[in-house]
mmCIF file of the N, C-alpha and C atoms, coordinates in Angstrom:
data_MODEL
# 
_entry.id   MODEL 
# 
loop_
_atom_site.group_PDB 
_atom_site.id 
_atom_site.type_symbol 
_atom_site.label_atom_id 
_atom_site.label_alt_id 
_atom_site.label_comp_id 
_atom_site.label_asym_id 
_atom_site.label_entity_id 
_atom_site.label_seq_id 
_atom_site.pdbx_PDB_ins_code 
_atom_site.Cartn_x 
_atom_site.Cartn_y 
_atom_site.Cartn_z 
_atom_site.occupancy 
_atom_site.B_iso_or_equiv 
_atom_site.pdbx_formal_charge 
_atom_site.auth_seq_id 
_atom_site.auth_comp_id 
_atom_site.auth_asym_id 
_atom_site.auth_atom_id 
_atom_site.pdbx_PDB_model_num 
ATOM 1   N N  . MET A 1 1  ? 19.075 27.365 -12.370 1.00 0.00 ? 1  MET A N  1 
ATOM 2   C CA . MET A 1 1  ? 18.053 26.861 -11.391 1.00 0.00 ? 1  MET A CA 1 
ATOM 3   C C  . MET A 1 1  ? 18.805 27.374 -10.197 1.00 0.00 ? 1  MET A C  1 
ATOM 4   N N  . GLU A 1 2  ? 17.914 27.912 -9.519  1.00 0.00 ? 2  GLU A N  1 
ATOM 5   C CA . GLU A 1 2  ? 17.921 28.229 -8.097  1.00 0.00 ? 2  GLU A CA 1 
ATOM 6   C C  . GLU A 1 2  ? 17.980 27.143 -6.869  1.00 0.00 ? 2  GLU A C  1 
ATOM 7   N N  . ASN A 1 3  ? 18.982 27.416 -5.991  1.00 0.00 ? 3  ASN A N  1 
ATOM 8   C CA . ASN A 1 3  ? 18.929 26.306 -5.139  1.00 0.00 ? 3  ASN A CA 1 
ATOM 9   C C  . ASN A 1 3  ? 17.654 25.986 -4.281  1.00 0.00 ? 3  ASN A C  1 
ATOM 10  N N  . ASN A 1 4  ? 16.853 26.845 -4.246  1.00 0.00 ? 4  ASN A N  1 
ATOM 11  C CA . ASN A 1 4  ? 15.414 26.735 -3.283  1.00 0.00 ? 4  ASN A CA 1 
ATOM 12  C C  . ASN A 1 4  ? 14.517 26.026 -4.323  1.00 0.00 ? 4  ASN A C  1 
ATOM 13  N N  . GLU A 1 5  ? 14.838 25.928 -5.883  1.00 0.00 ? 5  GLU A N  1 
ATOM 14  C CA . GLU A 1 5  ? 13.954 24.669 -6.741  1.00 0.00 ? 5  GLU A CA 1 
ATOM 15  C C  . GLU A 1 5  ? 13.908 23.537 -6.544  1.00 0.00 ? 5  GLU A C  1 
ATOM 16  N N  . THR A 1 6  ? 12.885 23.080 -6.649  1.00 0.00 ? 6  THR A N  1 
ATOM 17  C CA . THR A 1 6  ? 12.407 21.593 -6.514  1.00 0.00 ? 6  THR A CA 1 
ATOM 18  C C  . THR A 1 6  ? 12.943 20.998 -7.710  1.00 0.00 ? 6  THR A C  1 
ATOM 19  N N  . VAL A 1 7  ? 14.085 19.657 -7.287  1.00 0.00 ? 7  VAL A N  1 
ATOM 20  C CA . VAL A 1 7  ? 14.171 19.032 -8.464  1.00 0.00 ? 7  VAL A CA 1 
ATOM 21  C C  . VAL A 1 7  ? 13.557 18.027 -8.271  1.00 0.00 ? 7  VAL A C  1 
ATOM 22  N N  . CYS A 1 8  ? 13.195 17.084 -7.349  1.00 0.00 ? 8  CYS A N  1 
ATOM 23  C CA . CYS A 1 8  ? 12.619 15.577 -7.385  1.00 0.00 ? 8  CYS A CA 1 
ATOM 24  C C  . CYS A 1 8  ? 10.906 16.058 -6.600  1.00 0.00 ? 8  CYS A C  1 
ATOM 25  N N  . HIS A 1 9  ? 10.069 16.152 -7.301  1.00 0.00 ? 9  HIS A N  1 
ATOM 26  C CA . HIS A 1 9  ? 8.950  16.646 -6.744  1.00 0.00 ? 9  HIS A CA 1 
ATOM 27  C C  . HIS A 1 9  ? 8.170  15.390 -6.415  1.00 0.00 ? 9  HIS A C  1 
ATOM 28  N N  . CYS A 1 10 ? 8.359  13.886 -6.551  1.00 0.00 ? 10 CYS A N  1 
ATOM 29  C CA . CYS A 1 10 ? 7.898  12.927 -5.821  1.00 0.00 ? 10 CYS A CA 1 
ATOM 30  C C  . CYS A 1 10 ? 8.078  13.038 -4.317  1.00 0.00 ? 10 CYS A C  1 
ATOM 31  N N  . MET A 1 11 ? 9.526  13.298 -4.146  1.00 0.00 ? 11 MET A N  1 
ATOM 32  C CA . MET A 1 11 ? 9.969  13.407 -2.826  1.00 0.00 ? 11 MET A CA 1 
ATOM 33  C C  . MET A 1 11 ? 10.108 14.818 -2.087  1.00 0.00 ? 11 MET A C  1 
ATOM 34  N N  . ASP A 1 12 ? 10.040 15.698 -2.827  1.00 0.00 ? 12 ASP A N  1 
ATOM 35  C CA . ASP A 1 12 ? 10.238 17.374 -2.733  1.00 0.00 ? 12 ASP A CA 1 
ATOM 36  C C  . ASP A 1 12 ? 11.597 17.640 -1.995  1.00 0.00 ? 12 ASP A C  1 
ATOM 37  N N  . VAL A 1 13 ? 12.361 17.202 -3.244  1.00 0.00 ? 13 VAL A N  1 
ATOM 38  C CA . VAL A 1 13 ? 13.852 17.264 -2.621  1.00 0.00 ? 13 VAL A CA 1 
ATOM 39  C C  . VAL A 1 13 ? 14.439 18.573 -3.743  1.00 0.00 ? 13 VAL A C  1 
ATOM 40  N N  . SER A 1 14 ? 15.087 19.914 -2.764  1.00 0.00 ? 14 SER A N  1 
ATOM 41  C CA . SER A 1 14 ? 15.348 20.769 -3.792  1.00 0.00 ? 14 SER A CA 1 
ATOM 42  C C  . SER A 1 14 ? 16.802 20.487 -4.362  1.00 0.00 ? 14 SER A C  1 
ATOM 43  N N  . ARG A 1 15 ? 17.434 21.691 -5.129  1.00 0.00 ? 15 ARG A N  1 
ATOM 44  C CA . ARG A 1 15 ? 18.811 21.646 -5.685  1.00 0.00 ? 15 ARG A CA 1 
ATOM 45  C C  . ARG A 1 15 ? 19.414 21.806 -4.593  1.00 0.00 ? 15 ARG A C  1 
ATOM 46  N N  . GLY A 1 16 ? 19.104 22.587 -3.705  1.00 0.00 ? 16 GLY A N  1 
ATOM 47  C CA . GLY A 1 16 ? 20.104 22.936 -2.564  1.00 0.00 ? 16 GLY A CA 1 
ATOM 48  C C  . GLY A 1 16 ? 20.498 22.059 -1.704  1.00 0.00 ? 16 GLY A C  1 
ATOM 49  N N  . ASP A 1 17 ? 19.318 21.001 -1.328  1.00 0.00 ? 17 ASP A N  1 
ATOM 50  C CA . ASP A 1 17 ? 19.269 19.829 -0.412  1.00 0.00 ? 17 ASP A CA 1 
ATOM 51  C C  . ASP A 1 17 ? 20.263 18.684 -1.551  1.00 0.00 ? 17 ASP A C  1 
ATOM 52  N N  . ILE A 1 18 ? 20.049 18.543 -2.564  1.00 0.00 ? 18 ILE A N  1 
ATOM 53  C CA . ILE A 1 18 ? 21.165 17.855 -3.064  1.00 0.00 ? 18 ILE A CA 1 
ATOM 54  C C  . ILE A 1 18 ? 22.423 18.089 -2.974  1.00 0.00 ? 18 ILE A C  1 
ATOM 55  N N  . ILE A 1 19 ? 22.797 19.568 -3.561  1.00 0.00 ? 19 ILE A N  1 
ATOM 56  C CA . ILE A 1 19 ? 24.340 19.964 -3.174  1.00 0.00 ? 19 ILE A CA 1 
ATOM 57  C C  . ILE A 1 19 ? 24.665 19.996 -1.831  1.00 0.00 ? 19 ILE A C  1 
ATOM 58  N N  . LYS A 1 20 ? 23.584 20.135 -1.175  1.00 0.00 ? 20 LYS A N  1 
ATOM 59  C CA . LYS A 1 20 ? 24.369 19.785 0.430   1.00 0.00 ? 20 LYS A CA 1 
ATOM 60  C C  . LYS A 1 20 ? 24.862 18.060 0.393   1.00 0.00 ? 20 LYS A C  1 
ATOM 61  N N  . ALA A 1 21 ? 23.969 17.873 0.191   1.00 0.00 ? 21 ALA A N  1 
ATOM 62  C CA . ALA A 1 21 ? 24.086 15.870 0.717   1.00 0.00 ? 21 ALA A CA 1 
ATOM 63  C C  . ALA A 1 21 ? 25.801 15.635 -0.347  1.00 0.00 ? 21 ALA A C  1 
ATOM 64  N N  . ILE A 1 22 ? 25.706 16.429 -1.408  1.00 0.00 ? 22 ILE A N  1 
ATOM 65  C CA . ILE A 1 22 ? 26.669 15.943 -2.423  1.00 0.00 ? 22 ILE A CA 1 
ATOM 66  C C  . ILE A 1 22 ? 28.072 16.187 -1.296  1.00 0.00 ? 22 ILE A C  1 
ATOM 67  N N  . LYS A 1 23 ? 28.162 17.747 -1.451  1.00 0.00 ? 23 LYS A N  1 
ATOM 68  C CA . LYS A 1 23 ? 29.070 18.260 -0.913  1.00 0.00 ? 23 LYS A CA 1 
ATOM 69  C C  . LYS A 1 23 ? 29.808 17.616 0.858   1.00 0.00 ? 23 LYS A C  1 
ATOM 70  N N  . GLU A 1 24 ? 28.368 17.171 1.474   1.00 0.00 ? 24 GLU A N  1 
ATOM 71  C CA . GLU A 1 24 ? 29.033 16.736 2.998   1.00 0.00 ? 24 GLU A CA 1 
ATOM 72  C C  . GLU A 1 24 ? 29.234 15.077 3.012   1.00 0.00 ? 24 GLU A C  1 
ATOM 73  N N  . LEU A 1 25 ? 28.608 14.595 2.282   1.00 0.00 ? 25 LEU A N  1 
ATOM 74  C CA . LEU A 1 25 ? 28.750 13.068 2.021   1.00 0.00 ? 25 LEU A CA 1 
ATOM 75  C C  . LEU A 1 25 ? 29.879 12.576 0.903   1.00 0.00 ? 25 LEU A C  1 
ATOM 76  N N  . ASN A 1 26 ? 30.016 13.627 0.067   1.00 0.00 ? 26 ASN A N  1 
ATOM 77  C CA . ASN A 1 26 ? 31.465 13.438 -0.573  1.00 0.00 ? 26 ASN A CA 1 
ATOM 78  C C  . ASN A 1 26 ? 30.290 12.138 -1.827  1.00 0.00 ? 26 ASN A C  1 
ATOM 79  N N  . LEU A 1 27 ? 29.196 12.803 -2.534  1.00 0.00 ? 27 LEU A N  1 
ATOM 80  C CA . LEU A 1 27 ? 28.583 11.671 -3.101  1.00 0.00 ? 27 LEU A CA 1 
ATOM 81  C C  . LEU A 1 27 ? 28.967 11.711 -4.689  1.00 0.00 ? 27 LEU A C  1 
ATOM 82  N N  . LYS A 1 28 ? 29.234 10.567 -5.457  1.00 0.00 ? 28 LYS A N  1 
ATOM 83  C CA . LYS A 1 28 ? 29.687 10.587 -6.577  1.00 0.00 ? 28 LYS A CA 1 
ATOM 84  C C  . LYS A 1 28 ? 28.657 10.118 -7.900  1.00 0.00 ? 28 LYS A C  1 
ATOM 85  N N  . THR A 1 29 ? 27.356 9.796  -6.946  1.00 0.00 ? 29 THR A N  1 
ATOM 86  C CA . THR A 1 29 ? 26.372 8.791  -8.049  1.00 0.00 ? 29 THR A CA 1 
ATOM 87  C C  . THR A 1 29 ? 24.863 9.103  -7.723  1.00 0.00 ? 29 THR A C  1 
ATOM 88  N N  . VAL A 1 30 ? 24.335 9.145  -8.930  1.00 0.00 ? 30 VAL A N  1 
ATOM 89  C CA . VAL A 1 30 ? 22.700 9.621  -8.681  1.00 0.00 ? 30 VAL A CA 1 
ATOM 90  C C  . VAL A 1 30 ? 22.218 8.339  -7.264  1.00 0.00 ? 30 VAL A C  1 
ATOM 91  N N  . GLU A 1 31 ? 22.313 7.291  -7.833  1.00 0.00 ? 31 GLU A N  1 
ATOM 92  C CA . GLU A 1 31 ? 22.088 6.129  -6.522  1.00 0.00 ? 31 GLU A CA 1 
ATOM 93  C C  . GLU A 1 31 ? 22.567 6.986  -5.128  1.00 0.00 ? 31 GLU A C  1 
ATOM 94  N N  . GLU A 1 32 ? 23.468 7.168  -4.979  1.00 0.00 ? 32 GLU A N  1 
ATOM 95  C CA . GLU A 1 32 ? 23.867 7.475  -3.641  1.00 0.00 ? 32 GLU A CA 1 
ATOM 96  C C  . GLU A 1 32 ? 23.344 9.037  -3.379  1.00 0.00 ? 32 GLU A C  1 
ATOM 97  N N  . VAL A 1 33 ? 22.793 9.373  -4.085  1.00 0.00 ? 33 VAL A N  1 
ATOM 98  C CA . VAL A 1 33 ? 22.253 10.907 -3.714  1.00 0.00 ? 33 VAL A CA 1 
ATOM 99  C C  . VAL A 1 33 ? 20.649 10.387 -3.571  1.00 0.00 ? 33 VAL A C  1 
ATOM 100 N N  . GLY A 1 34 ? 20.222 9.508  -4.213  1.00 0.00 ? 34 GLY A N  1 
ATOM 101 C CA . GLY A 1 34 ? 18.809 8.837  -3.816  1.00 0.00 ? 34 GLY A CA 1 
ATOM 102 C C  . GLY A 1 34 ? 18.888 7.973  -2.236  1.00 0.00 ? 34 GLY A C  1 
ATOM 103 N N  . LYS A 1 35 ? 19.839 7.385  -1.865  1.00 0.00 ? 35 LYS A N  1 
ATOM 104 C CA . LYS A 1 35 ? 20.148 7.034  -0.529  1.00 0.00 ? 35 LYS A CA 1 
ATOM 105 C C  . LYS A 1 35 ? 19.966 8.187  0.599   1.00 0.00 ? 35 LYS A C  1 
ATOM 106 N N  . ALA A 1 36 ? 20.755 9.013  0.032   1.00 0.00 ? 36 ALA A N  1 
ATOM 107 C CA . ALA A 1 36 ? 20.864 10.007 0.910   1.00 0.00 ? 36 ALA A CA 1 
ATOM 108 C C  . ALA A 1 36 ? 19.685 11.310 1.228   1.00 0.00 ? 36 ALA A C  1 
ATOM 109 N N  . THR A 1 37 ? 19.323 11.403 0.176   1.00 0.00 ? 37 THR A N  1 
ATOM 110 C CA . THR A 1 37 ? 17.838 12.437 -0.194  1.00 0.00 ? 37 THR A CA 1 
ATOM 111 C C  . THR A 1 37 ? 16.622 12.119 -0.316  1.00 0.00 ? 37 THR A C  1 
ATOM 112 N N  . GLU A 1 38 ? 16.778 10.831 -1.014  1.00 0.00 ? 38 GLU A N  1 
ATOM 113 C CA . GLU A 1 38 ? 15.653 10.144 -1.477  1.00 0.00 ? 38 GLU A CA 1 
ATOM 114 C C  . GLU A 1 38 ? 15.215 10.568 -2.849  1.00 0.00 ? 38 GLU A C  1 
ATOM 115 N N  . ALA A 1 39 ? 16.066 11.922 -3.783  1.00 0.00 ? 39 ALA A N  1 
ATOM 116 C CA . ALA A 1 39 ? 15.647 12.200 -4.663  1.00 0.00 ? 39 ALA A CA 1 
ATOM 117 C C  . ALA A 1 39 ? 16.188 11.127 -5.875  1.00 0.00 ? 39 ALA A C  1 
ATOM 118 N N  . GLY A 1 40 ? 14.883 11.170 -6.763  1.00 0.00 ? 40 GLY A N  1 
ATOM 119 C CA . GLY A 1 40 ? 14.969 10.306 -7.944  1.00 0.00 ? 40 GLY A CA 1 
ATOM 120 C C  . GLY A 1 40 ? 14.829 8.972  -7.596  1.00 0.00 ? 40 GLY A C  1 
ATOM 121 N N  . THR A 1 41 ? 14.155 8.606  -6.480  1.00 0.00 ? 41 THR A N  1 
ATOM 122 C CA . THR A 1 41 ? 13.767 7.346  -6.203  1.00 0.00 ? 41 THR A CA 1 
ATOM 123 C C  . THR A 1 41 ? 12.387 6.982  -6.297  1.00 0.00 ? 41 THR A C  1 
ATOM 124 N N  . GLY A 1 42 ? 11.361 8.154  -6.456  1.00 0.00 ? 42 GLY A N  1 
ATOM 125 C CA . GLY A 1 42 ? 10.151 7.926  -6.934  1.00 0.00 ? 42 GLY A CA 1 
ATOM 126 C C  . GLY A 1 42 ? 9.759  7.560  -8.412  1.00 0.00 ? 42 GLY A C  1 
ATOM 127 N N  . CYS A 1 43 ? 9.707  8.407  -9.221  1.00 0.00 ? 43 CYS A N  1 
ATOM 128 C CA . CYS A 1 43 ? 9.283  8.173  -10.597 1.00 0.00 ? 43 CYS A CA 1 
ATOM 129 C C  . CYS A 1 43 ? 10.796 7.920  -11.437 1.00 0.00 ? 43 CYS A C  1 
ATOM 130 N N  . GLY A 1 44 ? 11.705 8.839  -10.988 1.00 0.00 ? 44 GLY A N  1 
ATOM 131 C CA . GLY A 1 44 ? 12.858 8.755  -11.814 1.00 0.00 ? 44 GLY A CA 1 
ATOM 132 C C  . GLY A 1 44 ? 13.076 9.552  -12.724 1.00 0.00 ? 44 GLY A C  1 
ATOM 133 N N  . GLY A 1 45 ? 12.361 10.426 -12.629 1.00 0.00 ? 45 GLY A N  1 
ATOM 134 C CA . GLY A 1 45 ? 12.290 11.347 -13.784 1.00 0.00 ? 45 GLY A CA 1 
ATOM 135 C C  . GLY A 1 45 ? 13.379 12.787 -13.922 1.00 0.00 ? 45 GLY A C  1 
ATOM 136 N N  . CYS A 1 46 ? 13.436 12.777 -12.366 1.00 0.00 ? 46 CYS A N  1 
ATOM 137 C CA . CYS A 1 46 ? 14.735 13.377 -12.035 1.00 0.00 ? 46 CYS A CA 1 
ATOM 138 C C  . CYS A 1 46 ? 16.228 13.117 -11.988 1.00 0.00 ? 46 CYS A C  1 
ATOM 139 N N  . GLN A 1 47 ? 16.281 12.048 -12.533 1.00 0.00 ? 47 GLN A N  1 
ATOM 140 C CA . GLN A 1 47 ? 17.890 11.430 -12.347 1.00 0.00 ? 47 GLN A CA 1 
ATOM 141 C C  . GLN A 1 47 ? 18.817 12.037 -13.125 1.00 0.00 ? 47 GLN A C  1 
ATOM 142 N N  . PRO A 1 48 ? 18.433 12.611 -14.500 1.00 0.00 ? 48 PRO A N  1 
ATOM 143 C CA . PRO A 1 48 ? 19.195 13.292 -15.453 1.00 0.00 ? 48 PRO A CA 1 
ATOM 144 C C  . PRO A 1 48 ? 19.485 14.582 -14.974 1.00 0.00 ? 48 PRO A C  1 
ATOM 145 N N  . VAL A 1 49 ? 18.678 15.112 -13.983 1.00 0.00 ? 49 VAL A N  1 
ATOM 146 C CA . VAL A 1 49 ? 18.935 16.784 -13.712 1.00 0.00 ? 49 VAL A CA 1 
ATOM 147 C C  . VAL A 1 49 ? 19.769 16.294 -12.433 1.00 0.00 ? 49 VAL A C  1 
ATOM 148 N N  . ILE A 1 50 ? 19.642 15.478 -11.412 1.00 0.00 ? 50 ILE A N  1 
ATOM 149 C CA . ILE A 1 50 ? 20.782 15.197 -10.370 1.00 0.00 ? 50 ILE A CA 1 
ATOM 150 C C  . ILE A 1 50 ? 22.286 14.590 -11.048 1.00 0.00 ? 50 ILE A C  1 
ATOM 151 N N  . GLN A 1 51 ? 22.373 13.975 -11.861 1.00 0.00 ? 51 GLN A N  1 
ATOM 152 C CA . GLN A 1 51 ? 23.639 13.458 -12.479 1.00 0.00 ? 51 GLN A CA 1 
ATOM 153 C C  . GLN A 1 51 ? 24.016 15.235 -13.197 1.00 0.00 ? 51 GLN A C  1 
ATOM 154 N N  . GLU A 1 52 ? 23.754 15.864 -13.945 1.00 0.00 ? 52 GLU A N  1 
ATOM 155 C CA . GLU A 1 52 ? 23.725 17.055 -14.115 1.00 0.00 ? 52 GLU A CA 1 
ATOM 156 C C  . GLU A 1 52 ? 24.273 18.092 -12.875 1.00 0.00 ? 52 GLU A C  1 
ATOM 157 N N  . ILE A 1 53 ? 23.798 17.864 -11.670 1.00 0.00 ? 53 ILE A N  1 
ATOM 158 C CA . ILE A 1 53 ? 24.425 18.268 -10.519 1.00 0.00 ? 53 ILE A CA 1 
ATOM 159 C C  . ILE A 1 53 ? 25.469 17.938 -10.245 1.00 0.00 ? 53 ILE A C  1 
ATOM 160 N N  . LEU A 1 54 ? 25.473 16.324 -10.087 1.00 0.00 ? 54 LEU A N  1 
ATOM 161 C CA . LEU A 1 54 ? 26.739 15.741 -9.628  1.00 0.00 ? 54 LEU A CA 1 
ATOM 162 C C  . LEU A 1 54 ? 27.980 16.148 -10.799 1.00 0.00 ? 54 LEU A C  1 
ATOM 163 N N  . ASP A 1 55 ? 27.428 16.356 -11.848 1.00 0.00 ? 55 ASP A N  1 
ATOM 164 C CA . ASP A 1 55 ? 28.969 16.829 -12.802 1.00 0.00 ? 55 ASP A CA 1 
ATOM 165 C C  . ASP A 1 55 ? 29.262 17.853 -12.901 1.00 0.00 ? 55 ASP A C  1 
ATOM 166 N N  . GLU A 1 56 ? 28.327 18.765 -12.312 1.00 0.00 ? 56 GLU A N  1 
ATOM 167 C CA . GLU A 1 56 ? 28.844 20.305 -12.063 1.00 0.00 ? 56 GLU A CA 1 
ATOM 168 C C  . GLU A 1 56 ? 29.783 20.203 -10.521 1.00 0.00 ? 56 GLU A C  1 
ATOM 169 N N  . ILE A 1 57 ? 29.374 19.533 -9.521  1.00 0.00 ? 57 ILE A N  1 
ATOM 170 C CA . ILE A 1 57 ? 30.240 19.701 -8.407  1.00 0.00 ? 57 ILE A CA 1 
ATOM 171 C C  . ILE A 1 57 ? 31.105 18.872 -8.648  1.00 0.00 ? 57 ILE A C  1 
ATOM 172 N N  . ASN A 1 58 ? 31.502 17.785 -8.892  1.00 0.00 ? 58 ASN A N  1 
ATOM 173 C CA . ASN A 1 58 ? 32.615 16.865 -8.977  1.00 0.00 ? 58 ASN A CA 1 
ATOM 174 C C  . ASN A 1 58 ? 33.525 17.193 -10.140 1.00 0.00 ? 58 ASN A C  1 
ATOM 175 N N  . ARG A 1 59 ? 33.297 18.143 -10.526 1.00 0.00 ? 59 ARG A N  1 
ATOM 176 C CA . ARG A 1 59 ? 34.520 18.728 -11.872 1.00 0.00 ? 59 ARG A CA 1 
ATOM 177 C C  . ARG A 1 59 ? 35.687 18.187 -11.686 1.00 0.00 ? 59 ARG A C  1 
# 
């Protein structure tokens, strides 16, 4: 998945936006990502992908 691809379609948040927030704000949970970016706060269908991104960055 490229950084410009949309992860959260409800809130129009890209993978790059999520990665930037995780790195800049030291986010550790899907809920924290949601508060920072609104990703995953609509239907919630993208929450597993957000968790995958978190796992990838916070190894």
